[in-house]
C-alpha positions as CSV (number, residue, x, y, z in Angstrom):
1,S,0.0,0.0,0.0
2,M,2.8,2.5,0.9
3,Q,4.6,1.5,-2.3
4,L,1.5,2.1,-4.3
5,K,0.9,5.6,-2.8
6,Y,4.6,6.4,-3.4
7,N,4.3,5.4,-7.0
8,S,1.1,7.4,-7.4
9,K,2.7,10.6,-6.1
10,V,5.7,10.1,-8.3
11,L,3.4,9.5,-11.3
12,V,1.4,12.7,-10.5
13,C,4.6,14.7,-10.2
14,L,5.9,13.3,-13.4
15,I,2.7,14.1,-15.3
16,L,2.6,17.7,-13.9
17,A,6.3,18.2,-14.6
18,H,5.9,16.9,-18.2
19,C,2.8,19.0,-18.9
20,A,4.6,22.1,-17.6
21,S,7.7,21.5,-19.6
22,T,5.7,20.7,-22.8
23,S,3.7,23.9,-22.4
24,L,6.8,25.9,-21.9
25,A,8.5,24.3,-24.9
26,A,5.5,25.1,-27.1
27,S,5.5,28.7,-25.9
28,I,9.1,29.0,-26.7
29,N,8.6,27.6,-30.2
30,K,5.6,29.9,-30.8
31,A,7.6,32.9,-29.7
32,K,10.4,31.9,-32.0
33,R,8.0,31.5,-34.9
34,S,6.3,34.9,-34.3
35,T,9.7,36.6,-33.9
36,H,10.9,35.0,-37.1
37,D,7.8,36.0,-39.1
38,F,7.9,39.5,-37.8
39,S,11.6,39.9,-38.5
40,T,11.1,38.5,-42.0
41,N,8.3,41.0,-42.8
42,L,10.4,43.7,-41.3
43,A,13.3,42.8,-43.5
44,L,11.2,42.6,-46.6
45,D,9.7,46.0,-46.1
46,H,12.2,48.5,-47.4
47,S,9.7,51.3,-47.4
48,A,10.5,52.2,-43.7
49,P,13.3,54.6,-43.0
50,Q,16.6,53.0,-42.2
51,D,16.9,54.6,-38.8
52,A,13.4,53.5,-37.7
53,N,14.0,50.0,-39.1
54,S,17.3,49.5,-37.3
55,T,16.0,50.9,-34.0
56,A,13.0,48.7,-34.1
57,K,15.2,45.6,-34.8
58,S,17.6,46.3,-31.9
59,E,14.7,46.9,-29.4
60,W,13.0,43.7,-30.7
61,R,16.2,41.7,-30.2
62,N,16.7,43.0,-26.6
63,H,13.2,42.1,-25.6
64,L,13.5,38.8,-27.3
65,S,16.7,37.9,-25.4
66,L,15.0,38.8,-22.1
67,L,11.9,36.8,-23.0
68,S,14.1,33.8,-24.0
69,E,15.9,33.9,-20.7
70,D,12.6,33.8,-18.8
71,Y,11.4,30.9,-20.9
72,L,14.6,28.9,-20.6
73,M,14.9,29.5,-16.8
74,Q,11.4,28.2,-16.2
75,F,12.0,25.3,-18.6
76,R,15.2,24.2,-16.8
77,A,13.5,24.5,-13.4
78,V,10.8,22.1,-14.5
79,Q,13.3,19.7,-16.1
80,R,15.2,19.6,-12.7
81,L,11.9,18.9,-11.0
82,K,11.3,15.9,-13.3
83,E,14.9,14.6,-12.6
84,A,14.4,15.1,-8.8
85,T,11.1,13.2,-8.9
86,L,12.8,10.2,-10.5
87,E,15.9,10.2,-8.1
88,H,14.4,11.3,-4.8
89,G,11.4,10.7,-2.7
90,P,8.0,12.5,-2.8
91,L,8.7,14.8,0.1
92,L,11.7,16.4,-1.7
93,C,9.7,16.6,-4.9
94,M,6.8,18.3,-3.1
95,L,9.2,20.9,-1.6
96,S,10.8,21.4,-5.0
97,A,7.4,21.8,-6.7
98,I,6.4,24.5,-4.2
99,G,9.6,26.4,-5.0
100,V,9.1,26.0,-8.7
101,A,5.5,27.1,-8.5
102,A,6.5,30.3,-6.6
103,T,9.2,31.0,-9.1
104,L,6.8,30.5,-12.0
105,A,4.2,32.8,-10.4
106,W,6.8,35.5,-10.0
107,R,8.1,35.0,-13.5
108,R,4.6,35.0,-15.0
109,Q,3.9,38.4,-13.6
110,S,7.2,39.7,-14.8
111,F,6.6,38.2,-18.2
112,S,3.1,39.8,-18.4
113,D,4.6,43.3,-17.9
114,K,7.3,42.6,-20.5
115,K,4.6,41.2,-22.9
116,K,2.8,44.6,-22.8
117,D,6.0,46.4,-23.8
118,L,6.6,43.7,-26.5
119,K,3.2,44.4,-28.1
120,A,4.0,48.0,-28.4
121,I,7.1,47.4,-30.5
122,P,5.3,46.0,-33.6
123,A,2.8,48.8,-33.3
124,A,5.6,51.4,-33.3
125,V,7.3,49.8,-36.2
126,Q,4.0,49.5,-38.2
127,E,3.4,53.2,-37.5
128,A,6.8,54.1,-38.8
129,I,6.2,52.0,-41.9
130,E,2.8,53.6,-42.6
131,S,4.4,57.0,-42.1
132,A,7.1,56.2,-44.6
133,K,4.6,54.9,-47.1
134,E,2.5,58.1,-46.8
135,E,5.7,60.2,-47.3
136,A,6.5,58.1,-50.4
137,R,3.0,58.6,-51.7
138,A,3.0,62.3,-51.1
139,A,6.4,62.7,-52.8
140,W,5.3,60.8,-55.8
141,R,2.1,62.8,-56.1
142,K,4.2,65.9,-56.6
143,T,6.4,64.1,-59.2
144,S,3.5,62.5,-61.1
145,Q,2.0,65.9,-61.9
146,N,5.0,66.5,-64.1
147,S,5.4,62.9,-65.4
148,H,4.5,64.1,-68.9
149,S,7.5,66.4,-69.1
150,L,10.1,64.1,-67.5
151,S,12.8,62.5,-69.6
152,L,13.2,58.8,-69.6
153,G,16.3,59.1,-67.4
154,E,14.3,61.1,-64.8
155,L,11.4,58.6,-65.0
156,Q,13.8,55.7,-64.5
157,E,15.4,57.4,-61.5
158,A,12.0,58.3,-59.9
159,L,10.4,54.9,-60.4
160,G,13.4,52.5,-60.4
161,T,12.2,50.9,-63.7
162,A,14.7,49.8,-66.3
163,F,14.3,51.2,-69.9
164,E,17.0,49.5,-71.8
165,G,15.9,48.2,-75.2
166,L,12.3,49.4,-75.2
167,S,10.4,47.6,-78.0
168,F,7.2,45.9,-78.7
169,H,9.3,42.8,-79.4
170,P,12.0,42.6,-76.7
171,T,15.1,40.7,-77.5
172,S,17.5,38.8,-75.2
173,Q,19.5,42.1,-74.8
174,S,16.4,44.1,-73.6
175,R,16.2,45.0,-70.0
176,F,13.0,46.9,-69.1
177,G,10.2,46.6,-66.6
178,L,9.9,46.1,-62.8
179,E,11.1,43.2,-60.8
180,D,8.4,41.1,-59.1
181,G,9.6,41.9,-55.6
182,K,9.7,45.7,-56.3
183,A,6.3,45.5,-57.9
184,Q,4.9,43.9,-54.8
185,R,6.5,46.6,-52.6
186,Q,5.0,49.3,-54.9
187,I,1.5,47.7,-54.5
188,E,2.0,47.8,-50.7
189,I,2.9,51.5,-50.8
190,F,0.4,52.7,-53.4
191,G,-2.3,50.1,-53.0
192,E,-4.0,48.0,-55.6
193,N,-5.2,49.5,-58.9
194,R,-8.9,49.9,-58.0
195,L,-11.1,52.8,-57.0
196,T,-12.2,53.0,-53.3
197,P,-15.9,52.2,-53.4
198,P,-18.2,54.8,-51.7
199,E,-19.5,54.0,-48.3
200,R,-23.1,52.6,-48.5
201,E,-25.6,52.8,-45.7
202,S,-27.4,49.6,-44.5
203,P,-30.6,48.9,-46.5
204,W,-32.5,48.8,-43.3
205,V,-31.2,52.3,-42.3
206,L,-32.4,53.6,-45.6
207,L,-35.8,52.0,-45.1
208,L,-36.1,53.7,-41.7
209,K,-35.1,57.1,-43.3
210,Q,-37.7,56.6,-46.0
211,T,-40.4,55.8,-43.4
212,F,-39.7,58.3,-40.6
213,G,-37.5,60.9,-42.3
214,G,-38.6,64.2,-43.7
215,I,-41.0,66.8,-42.4
216,F,-44.0,65.4,-44.3
217,N,-43.5,61.9,-42.8
218,I,-43.1,63.5,-39.3
219,M,-46.4,65.3,-39.8
220,L,-48.2,62.1,-40.8
221,W,-46.8,60.2,-37.9
222,M,-47.9,63.0,-35.6
223,C,-51.4,62.5,-37.0
224,V,-51.1,58.7,-36.3
225,A,-49.9,59.4,-32.7
226,C,-52.8,61.8,-31.9
227,E,-55.3,59.4,-33.4
228,L,-53.9,56.5,-31.2
229,V,-54.0,58.7,-28.1
230,L,-57.6,59.6,-28.7
231,A,-58.6,56.1,-29.5
232,L,-56.7,54.3,-26.7
233,A,-56.3,56.8,-23.9
234,M,-59.4,58.9,-24.2
235,D,-62.1,56.3,-25.1
236,G,-62.2,57.1,-28.8
237,D,-63.9,54.8,-31.2
238,D,-61.8,55.3,-34.4
239,I,-59.0,52.8,-34.4
240,V,-59.2,52.2,-38.1
241,T,-57.9,55.6,-39.3
242,P,-54.4,55.4,-37.6
243,I,-54.0,51.8,-38.8
244,V,-54.8,52.7,-42.4
245,L,-52.7,55.9,-42.3
246,S,-49.7,53.9,-40.9
247,A,-50.1,51.3,-43.6
248,V,-50.1,54.0,-46.3
249,I,-47.0,55.6,-44.9
250,I,-45.1,52.4,-44.5
251,G,-46.3,51.1,-47.9
252,S,-45.3,54.2,-49.8
253,A,-41.9,54.3,-48.1
254,T,-41.4,50.6,-48.8
255,L,-42.3,50.9,-52.5
256,Q,-39.8,53.8,-52.9
257,W,-37.1,52.0,-50.9
258,W,-37.6,48.8,-52.9
259,T,-37.4,50.6,-56.2
260,E,-34.2,52.4,-55.4
261,L,-32.7,49.3,-53.8
262,E,-33.5,47.3,-57.0
263,A,-31.9,50.0,-59.2
264,E,-28.8,50.0,-56.9
265,G,-28.6,46.3,-57.1
266,M,-28.7,46.5,-60.9
267,M,-26.0,49.1,-60.9
268,S,-23.8,46.8,-58.8
269,A,-24.5,43.9,-61.1
270,L,-23.5,46.0,-64.1
271,Q,-20.2,46.9,-62.3
272,K,-19.5,43.3,-61.5
273,M,-20.2,42.3,-65.1
274,Q,-17.3,44.6,-66.1
275,A,-14.8,41.8,-65.2
276,S,-11.3,42.7,-64.5
277,C,-9.3,42.7,-67.7
278,T,-5.8,41.5,-68.1
279,V,-3.0,43.4,-69.8
280,T,0.4,42.5,-71.2
281,C,3.0,43.4,-68.6
282,F,6.8,43.1,-68.9
283,R,8.5,42.0,-65.7
284,L,12.2,41.8,-65.2
285,Q,13.8,38.6,-63.9
286,R,17.3,37.2,-63.7
287,E,17.0,35.3,-66.9
288,G,15.6,38.4,-68.7
289,I,12.3,39.9,-69.6
290,V,9.1,37.9,-68.9
291,E,5.9,38.9,-70.8
292,R,2.9,37.9,-68.7
293,Q,-0.8,38.7,-68.5
294,V,-1.5,40.6,-65.3
295,A,-4.9,41.5,-63.9
296,A,-5.5,45.3,-64.0
297,E,-5.9,45.4,-60.2
298,L,-2.4,44.0,-59.7
299,L,-0.6,46.7,-61.7
300,A,2.0,48.6,-59.8
301,V,3.4,52.1,-60.2
302,G,6.4,51.6,-62.5
303,D,5.1,48.7,-64.5
304,I,5.5,48.8,-68.2
305,I,2.5,47.4,-70.1
306,Q,1.5,47.0,-73.8
307,L,-1.9,48.0,-75.1
308,E,-3.4,47.2,-78.5
309,A,-6.3,48.7,-80.4
310,G,-9.6,48.1,-78.6
311,Q,-8.1,47.7,-75.2
312,K,-9.2,49.8,-72.2
313,V,-6.5,51.8,-70.4
314,P,-6.3,50.3,-66.9
315,A,-4.2,53.1,-65.3
316,D,-2.6,56.4,-66.0
317,L,0.3,55.8,-68.3
318,R,3.2,57.8,-69.7
319,V,3.7,56.7,-73.3
320,L,7.2,55.3,-73.9
321,V,6.8,53.8,-77.4
322,C,3.8,54.0,-79.8
323,S,3.0,53.5,-83.4
324,D,2.6,56.5,-85.7
325,T,-1.2,56.2,-85.9
326,T,-2.0,55.6,-82.2
327,L,-5.4,57.1,-81.4
328,V,-7.1,57.2,-78.0
329,D,-10.8,57.8,-77.2
330,N,-11.0,60.2,-74.3
331,A,-14.8,60.4,-74.3
332,A,-14.9,58.9,-70.8
333,L,-13.1,62.0,-69.5
334,T,-13.8,64.8,-71.9
335,G,-16.9,63.7,-73.8
336,E,-15.2,64.3,-77.1
337,S,-16.1,61.5,-79.6
338,V,-13.1,62.2,-81.9
339,A,-10.2,60.0,-81.0
340,E,-7.0,62.0,-80.2
341,P,-3.5,61.0,-81.4
342,R,-0.7,60.1,-79.0
343,S,3.1,60.4,-79.2
344,S,6.1,59.2,-77.1
345,S,8.0,62.5,-77.1
346,A,8.2,64.4,-73.8
347,A,5.8,67.3,-73.4
348,S,6.6,70.8,-72.3
349,A,6.3,71.6,-68.6
350,E,3.9,74.4,-69.4
351,V,1.4,72.0,-70.9
352,P,-1.2,70.7,-68.3
353,L,-1.1,67.0,-67.6
354,I,-4.7,66.5,-68.9
355,E,-3.7,68.0,-72.2
356,A,-0.4,66.2,-72.8
357,R,-0.3,64.0,-75.9
358,N,2.2,61.5,-74.3
359,V,-0.2,60.4,-71.6
360,V,-3.2,58.1,-71.6
361,F,-5.6,58.0,-68.7
362,S,-7.5,55.3,-66.9
363,G,-10.9,54.6,-68.3
364,T,-10.1,55.7,-71.9
365,T,-9.7,53.3,-74.8
366,V,-7.1,52.7,-77.5
367,V,-9.0,52.7,-80.8
368,Q,-6.0,52.5,-83.2
369,G,-2.4,51.5,-83.0
370,R,-0.5,50.2,-80.0
371,L,1.7,51.6,-77.3
372,L,4.1,50.8,-74.5
373,G,3.5,52.8,-71.4
374,I,4.7,53.1,-67.8
375,V,2.2,53.2,-65.0
376,F,2.5,56.4,-63.0
377,G,-1.0,56.5,-61.4
378,T,-3.2,53.7,-60.0
379,G,-6.5,53.5,-58.2
380,D,-7.5,56.7,-56.5
381,E,-4.4,58.5,-57.7
382,T,-5.5,58.4,-61.3
383,I,-7.4,61.3,-62.9
384,L,-10.5,59.2,-63.0
385,G,-10.0,58.4,-59.3
386,Q,-9.7,62.0,-58.4
387,I,-12.9,62.8,-60.3
388,A,-14.7,59.9,-58.5
389,A,-13.4,61.2,-55.1
390,K,-14.9,64.7,-55.8
391,I,-18.4,63.4,-56.7
392,R,-18.6,61.3,-53.5
393,T,-20.1,64.3,-51.7
394,S,-23.8,64.6,-50.9
395,R,-26.1,64.2,-53.8
396,T,-27.7,67.3,-55.3
397,R,-31.4,67.4,-54.5
398,S,-33.8,67.1,-57.5
399,S,-36.2,69.9,-58.4
400,L,-39.1,67.7,-57.2
401,E,-37.6,67.3,-53.8
402,V,-37.1,71.1,-53.5
403,Q,-40.7,71.8,-54.6
404,I,-42.2,69.2,-52.3
405,E,-40.1,70.4,-49.4
406,H,-41.3,74.0,-50.0
407,F,-44.9,72.8,-50.2
408,V,-44.6,70.7,-47.1
409,H,-43.1,73.6,-45.1
410,L,-46.1,75.7,-46.2
411,I,-48.6,73.0,-45.3
412,A,-46.8,72.4,-41.9
413,C,-47.1,76.1,-41.0
414,V,-50.7,76.3,-42.1
415,A,-51.6,73.1,-40.3
416,A,-49.8,74.1,-37.1
417,A,-51.5,77.5,-37.1
418,V,-55.0,76.0,-37.7
419,G,-54.4,73.4,-35.0
420,C,-53.3,75.9,-32.5
421,L,-56.1,78.3,-33.2
422,S,-58.6,75.5,-33.0
423,L,-57.1,74.5,-29.6
424,I,-57.3,78.0,-28.3
425,A,-60.9,78.5,-29.6
426,N,-62.1,75.3,-27.9
427,I,-60.4,76.3,-24.6
428,I,-61.9,79.8,-24.4
429,S,-65.3,78.8,-25.9
430,P,-68.3,79.5,-23.6
431,H,-69.4,76.0,-24.3
432,K,-67.3,73.9,-21.9
433,R,-65.9,70.7,-23.5
434,S,-63.9,67.8,-22.0
435,L,-60.2,67.4,-22.6
436,A,-60.8,64.6,-25.1
437,E,-63.2,66.8,-27.1
438,V,-60.8,69.7,-27.2
439,L,-57.9,67.5,-28.4
440,E,-60.1,65.7,-30.9
441,N,-61.3,69.0,-32.4
442,A,-57.8,70.4,-32.5
443,A,-56.4,67.2,-34.0
444,T,-59.2,67.1,-36.6
445,A,-58.5,70.7,-37.6
446,F,-54.8,69.8,-37.9
447,F,-55.4,66.6,-39.9
448,A,-57.7,68.4,-42.3
449,Q,-54.7,70.5,-43.6
450,V,-52.4,67.5,-44.1
451,P,-52.7,65.9,-47.6
452,E,-52.3,62.2,-46.5
453,G,-52.7,61.0,-50.1
454,L,-49.8,63.1,-51.4
455,L,-47.0,60.7,-50.5
456,P,-48.5,57.5,-52.1
457,T,-49.7,59.5,-55.1
458,V,-46.3,60.9,-55.9
459,T,-44.5,57.6,-55.1
460,V,-46.8,55.6,-57.4
461,C,-46.6,58.1,-60.3
462,L,-42.8,58.2,-60.1
463,M,-42.6,54.4,-60.0
464,I,-44.8,54.2,-63.1
465,A,-42.5,56.7,-64.8
466,S,-39.4,54.8,-63.8
467,R,-40.8,51.5,-65.2
468,Q,-41.6,53.2,-68.5
469,M,-38.0,54.6,-68.6
470,A,-36.7,51.1,-67.9
471,Q,-38.4,49.9,-71.0
472,R,-36.3,52.5,-72.9
473,N,-33.1,51.0,-71.4
474,V,-32.8,53.9,-68.8
475,L,-31.9,52.8,-65.3
476,V,-33.2,55.2,-62.7
477,R,-31.3,55.1,-59.4
478,K,-33.3,57.8,-57.6
479,I,-37.0,57.9,-58.7
480,D,-37.1,61.6,-57.9
481,A,-34.8,62.2,-60.9
482,V,-37.6,61.1,-63.3
483,E,-39.5,64.3,-62.7
484,T,-36.3,66.3,-63.3
485,L,-35.8,64.7,-66.7
486,G,-39.4,65.2,-67.5
487,C,-39.0,69.0,-66.9
488,V,-36.4,69.2,-69.6
489,G,-37.6,71.1,-72.7
490,I,-34.4,71.5,-74.7
491,L,-31.2,69.6,-74.5
492,C,-28.2,71.5,-75.8
493,S,-24.9,69.7,-76.5
494,D,-21.7,70.5,-78.4
495,K,-20.4,67.0,-78.4
496,T,-21.9,64.2,-80.5
497,G,-20.1,61.6,-78.4
498,T,-22.0,62.7,-75.3
499,L,-25.5,61.8,-76.7
500,T,-24.6,58.9,-79.0
501,S,-23.5,55.4,-78.3
502,G,-20.1,55.7,-80.1
503,Q,-21.1,52.8,-82.4
504,M,-21.3,53.0,-86.2
505,T,-23.1,50.7,-88.6
506,A,-22.4,50.0,-92.3
507,T,-25.6,51.0,-94.1
508,D,-24.9,50.9,-97.8
509,F,-22.7,49.1,-100.4
510,V,-21.9,50.9,-103.7
511,V,-20.4,48.7,-106.3
512,P,-19.7,49.2,-110.1
513,V,-21.8,47.0,-112.3
514,E,-22.2,46.8,-116.1
515,E,-25.5,48.0,-117.5
516,A,-26.3,47.1,-121.1
517,V,-27.0,50.0,-123.4
518,D,-27.7,47.8,-126.5
519,A,-26.8,44.4,-127.8
520,N,-23.1,45.4,-128.3
521,T,-22.3,48.0,-125.7
522,A,-22.5,48.3,-121.9
523,N,-21.7,51.1,-119.5
524,V,-20.4,50.7,-116.0
525,V,-22.7,52.4,-113.4
526,L,-22.7,52.5,-109.6
527,R,-25.4,50.6,-107.8
528,T,-26.2,51.4,-104.2
529,S,-27.7,48.6,-102.1
530,S,-28.6,48.5,-98.4
531,V,-26.3,46.2,-96.4
532,G,-29.5,44.5,-95.0
533,L,-30.4,43.5,-98.5
534,C,-26.9,42.2,-99.3
535,V,-26.8,39.5,-96.6
536,N,-25.4,36.3,-98.1
537,S,-25.1,38.1,-101.4
538,E,-24.3,36.0,-104.5
539,T,-23.3,39.1,-106.5
540,L,-19.6,39.0,-107.5
541,E,-19.0,42.7,-107.1
542,E,-20.5,42.9,-103.6
543,R,-18.6,39.8,-102.4
544,N,-15.4,41.3,-103.9
545,L,-15.9,44.6,-102.0
546,A,-16.7,42.6,-98.8
547,R,-13.4,40.7,-99.1
548,C,-11.5,44.0,-99.5
549,G,-13.2,45.2,-96.3
550,I,-12.2,42.1,-94.3
551,L,-8.6,42.1,-95.5
552,N,-7.9,45.8,-95.2
553,T,-8.8,46.4,-91.5
554,S,-7.2,47.1,-88.2
555,A,-10.1,45.6,-86.2
556,K,-9.2,42.6,-84.0
557,P,-11.4,39.8,-82.7
558,D,-12.9,40.5,-79.3
559,L,-11.9,37.6,-77.1
560,S,-14.5,38.5,-74.4
561,S,-17.3,38.6,-77.0
562,P,-17.4,35.6,-79.4
563,G,-18.1,36.8,-82.9
564,G,-17.4,40.4,-82.0
565,Y,-14.6,42.8,-82.8
566,Q,-12.7,45.6,-81.1
567,G,-11.1,48.6,-82.6
568,S,-12.2,52.0,-83.9
569,P,-16.0,52.2,-84.5
570,T,-15.5,52.7,-88.3
571,E,-13.3,49.6,-88.6
572,V,-15.7,47.5,-86.5
573,A,-18.7,48.6,-88.5
574,I,-17.0,47.7,-91.9
575,M,-15.9,44.4,-90.5
576,V,-19.4,43.5,-89.3
577,G,-21.1,44.7,-92.5
578,C,-18.7,42.7,-94.7
579,Q,-19.3,39.6,-92.6
580,Q,-23.0,39.9,-93.2
581,V,-22.5,40.1,-97.0
582,L,-20.2,37.1,-97.2
583,G,-22.3,35.0,-94.9
584,S,-20.8,31.5,-94.4
585,E,-17.4,32.5,-95.9
586,N,-15.9,33.9,-92.7
587,S,-13.0,36.2,-92.2
588,A,-10.7,33.4,-91.0
589,E,-11.0,31.5,-94.3
590,I,-10.3,34.7,-96.3
591,E,-7.3,35.6,-94.2
592,K,-5.9,32.1,-94.6
593,Q,-6.1,32.5,-98.4
594,Y,-4.6,36.0,-98.3
595,Q,-1.8,36.2,-95.8
596,P,-0.8,39.9,-95.0
597,V,2.8,40.7,-95.9
598,F,3.0,44.5,-95.8
599,E,1.0,47.4,-94.4
600,I,1.0,51.2,-94.6
601,P,-1.1,52.3,-91.6
602,F,-3.6,55.1,-91.9
603,N,-2.4,58.6,-91.1
604,S,-4.0,62.0,-91.3
605,A,-1.7,63.2,-94.1
606,T,-2.4,60.5,-96.7
607,K,-5.9,59.6,-95.4
608,W,-5.7,56.0,-96.6
609,M,-4.5,52.6,-95.4
610,L,-2.8,50.1,-97.6
611,T,-2.3,46.3,-97.1
612,I,-0.6,43.8,-99.4
613,H,-1.5,40.1,-99.2
614,A,0.1,37.0,-100.6
615,K,-2.3,34.7,-102.4
616,E,-2.3,31.1,-101.4
617,D,-0.6,28.8,-103.9
618,S,0.3,31.8,-106.1
619,K,3.3,34.1,-106.7
620,E,1.0,37.1,-107.1
621,Y,0.1,39.6,-104.4
622,T,-3.0,41.6,-103.9
623,S,-2.8,45.2,-102.8
624,I,-5.9,46.8,-101.2
625,I,-6.2,50.4,-100.4
626,K,-9.0,52.0,-98.3
627,G,-9.5,55.6,-97.3
628,A,-11.0,59.0,-98.2
629,P,-12.8,58.7,-101.6
630,E,-11.2,61.8,-103.0
631,R,-7.7,60.4,-102.2
632,V,-8.3,56.8,-103.3
633,A,-10.0,57.9,-106.5
634,T,-6.8,59.6,-107.7
635,L,-5.0,56.2,-107.6
636,C,-7.7,54.4,-109.5
637,A,-8.1,54.0,-113.3
638,M,-11.5,55.6,-114.1
639,D,-12.9,57.0,-117.3
640,S,-14.8,60.3,-117.4
641,D,-18.3,58.7,-117.2
642,M,-17.3,56.6,-114.3
643,R,-15.8,59.5,-112.4
644,V,-18.9,61.6,-112.9
645,S,-21.1,58.8,-111.6
646,F,-18.6,58.3,-108.7
647,E,-18.8,62.0,-107.7
648,A,-22.6,62.1,-107.9
649,T,-23.0,59.0,-105.8
650,L,-20.5,60.3,-103.3
651,S,-22.2,63.7,-103.0
652,T,-25.6,62.0,-102.4
653,L,-24.3,59.8,-99.6
654,M,-22.4,62.6,-97.9
655,G,-25.5,64.8,-98.2
656,Q,-27.3,62.3,-96.1
657,G,-24.7,62.7,-93.3
658,K,-23.0,59.4,-93.9
659,R,-19.3,58.7,-93.6
660,V,-18.0,57.2,-96.8
661,L,-14.9,55.1,-97.4
662,C,-13.6,54.0,-100.8
663,F,-11.9,50.6,-101.6
664,A,-9.7,49.7,-104.5
665,H,-7.4,46.8,-105.4
666,R,-4.8,45.7,-107.8
667,T,-2.5,42.7,-108.5
668,L,1.2,43.0,-107.8
669,S,4.3,40.9,-108.5
670,E,7.3,40.6,-106.3
671,P,9.7,43.6,-106.3
672,E,12.3,43.3,-109.1
673,D,15.2,43.5,-106.7
674,G,13.9,40.5,-104.8
675,S,13.5,42.5,-101.6
676,T,10.4,42.8,-99.5
677,F,7.7,45.5,-100.0
678,S,8.6,48.9,-98.4
679,G,7.6,52.5,-98.5
680,S,5.2,54.9,-96.9
681,G,3.5,56.4,-100.1
682,P,3.7,56.9,-103.8
683,E,6.9,58.8,-103.5
684,D,9.1,56.1,-101.9
685,A,7.2,52.8,-102.4
686,N,9.1,50.1,-104.2
687,F,5.9,48.9,-105.9
688,P,3.4,50.6,-108.2
689,M,0.7,52.7,-106.5
690,D,-1.5,53.6,-109.5
691,G,-3.8,51.9,-111.8
692,Y,-6.0,50.5,-109.0
693,T,-9.3,48.9,-109.8
694,F,-12.2,50.7,-108.1
695,A,-14.0,48.1,-105.8
696,G,-16.7,50.2,-104.3
697,L,-17.9,52.5,-101.5
698,V,-19.0,51.6,-98.0
């Protein structure tokens, strides 16, 4: 029995000692891991000042050494207790346990005090890091305002981005772009490339405001309160009126709240449908440049990206390299429907940033050409982000709100005056009335002035109007705005892009056809046909014109919309119209038969675009030119009658307000010297640029 008790005590002491030592060992390991993680993060963050960084590290090490000493002292004490339990009797173990317990209690209190100081160190370091980031952001804001006038060397020094060998097709010797590590640090400093969403109130708070907010609602609820007091506290018999009035108020508020909440949900759904696009970004690694597709939100200040025709600009960019015919649609910022050219040369410091030709802004679209640009503004730091921040203020009240508020104030004054006068008249009346009768008469006089049906009437009318607007593809976020739009008598605008959709449609095909004069002679005349009537056309002339339109184009397939195209509205309209005419013979088959080998892009000086295509299984080439009719016609072989008909048809179409483009083609052979095709116009081209065959007008 004594031996069993002895063994039980030893077993209990061993279990306690083992638990204590295991707990302390786990605590030490946890402290080491947290210290290592914090030190790693601190070492990776180079945005903090060096002095703050080094000071924080030294303080952290000092506290860590003290903490480690405490842990190790307690751990050794418990280990000795385990050894003593095995070698000596229970009495000595009990005395040792009491001593260890006292030591642990004292050390625990000491450790708690040090732990509080230890928590303050990461907070201080984090504060220093955030302060350094804010200083970096403020410094770059000043520099970014002049980013259009900085040279490449100044940009490289400011952003730390390499610019060696800038090109659309980088070679093994090219060294440009950001390193992945630095890009991540830039994102930590400037944040992700997304606009900060406006703060939204809870839907239930909005419902309460709709139900109980506003002077008119307060007056109606006062009527309900008085009716309830009369019915419940003063033995009244009309309990139906306050219930019906309450139902009307709550129903009207709920209808308006639900309509606006539904519109808000539709707006949110539309924003989510605009999925994050990816752009071609060049990142620098040890083995060289890596071209990768990066989500727009993950672009960092200093990234070099490439944009093609039809792509949306994801951030504010300084143009580094661009084609001669690069055009950008700035309608999202300025409302101008005409695309503006861009260049890569540095602008003057006197030119405002918004007017610089070597900068493209977030939200705009590249409609022609391609460019390499360096990101200098992301998220809220972009011009679009600054505009969004300015319009996050309180919403301007509609004219209906102003008029109703004025009317309600007038009604409130009249109702209050009539109610007070009725109350005074009942009190001083020779005919003595009870308190309930006095209050009932005063409340009745007050209620008679309040138009209880105004709120549901206005709400239902506006809801009907908003539903009718929805049928016309107009989304009404605030139903009060419907009345404001209804008050408009004349809309004045100096920009076509503000009121139009920015889309064009090919409406007519004009092709030369032979018309018999008699049995032996025929004249060539121009025949105008609607594109809608040319679908799956079997006419050789119309199919020939459609092939020219498909081959000579800068429109690209839209990967996000199967069967769609992206590019300038004119190019897309021609491509879609030609596809309708050809029907089953799609553009992929035609492009396979006629491989492009040379191109002279459109420019404002020549006003035409030329492409040369190699015929499949043939040594001949086909040259196609498209552009302004008056320019292309000078390169075509036309007789006098044909030219008169051409000018008359052109005058008719342009008189209808239509944009007209001319197509022509001719067959070429290889250059005599065996070289490739080259040149930029009739003056320096190494192939003939006259004698073209007129294909038609679109």
